[in-house]
C-alpha positions as CSV (number, residue, x, y, z in Angstrom):
1,M,117.5,110.9,133.2
2,V,114.5,110.8,131.5
3,K,114.2,113.4,129.0
4,I,111.2,116.3,128.9
5,E,109.1,115.0,126.0
6,Q,109.1,111.4,128.2
7,L,107.7,113.4,131.3
8,E,105.5,114.6,129.1
9,M,104.5,112.1,127.5
10,N,103.5,110.2,130.9
11,A,101.7,113.5,131.9
12,Q,99.0,113.1,129.4
13,R,99.0,109.3,129.0
14,A,95.5,109.0,130.6
15,Q,94.1,111.3,128.4
16,L,95.1,109.4,125.3
17,N,93.7,106.6,126.8
18,A,90.8,108.1,127.4
19,D,90.5,110.0,123.9
20,M,91.3,105.8,122.4
21,K,88.3,104.8,124.5
22,D,86.1,107.0,123.2
23,L,87.1,106.7,119.4
24,V,86.9,102.4,120.0
25,E,83.2,103.2,121.7
26,K,82.7,105.6,118.6
27,Y,83.1,103.3,116.0
28,R,81.7,100.1,117.9
29,S,78.0,102.6,117.8
30,I,78.9,103.0,113.8
31,F,78.7,99.6,113.5
32,G,75.7,99.1,115.6
33,W,73.5,101.2,114.0
34,D,74.8,99.8,110.7
35,V,74.7,96.5,111.0
36,P,71.8,94.1,112.1
37,D,72.5,91.3,114.4
38,I,76.3,92.1,114.7
39,D,79.1,89.6,116.0
40,E,80.4,92.5,118.5
41,S,83.9,90.5,118.5
42,L,84.4,90.2,114.9
43,S,83.7,94.4,115.0
44,E,85.8,94.9,117.8
45,R,88.5,93.0,116.4
46,L,88.1,95.0,112.8
47,I,88.0,98.5,114.9
48,F,91.2,97.7,117.1
49,A,92.9,96.5,113.3
50,A,91.8,99.5,111.7
51,L,93.2,101.5,114.2
52,R,96.4,100.2,114.4
53,Q,96.9,100.4,110.5
54,A,95.9,104.1,110.7
55,L,98.3,104.7,113.6
56,N,101.1,102.7,111.5
57,D,100.4,104.9,108.8
58,L,100.6,108.1,110.8
59,E,103.9,107.1,112.4
60,G,105.1,106.2,109.0
61,Q,104.1,109.5,107.8
62,S,105.6,111.1,110.6
63,V,108.9,109.3,109.9
64,K,108.9,110.6,106.4
65,G,108.1,113.8,107.1
């Protein structure tokens, strides 16, 4: 049987994905403002790596807390 938490996560997944997309777009914009002749591929890889690290850090804090 699926737990209520999983059902709720499934219900919120589309919003979570939209929020993450908006966050990536926010940082793409910032990179574009601050860096002339930007390497978009590199900036996206850096953004994704930073987001992954931030999520890992939050997850670690959540497990500890």
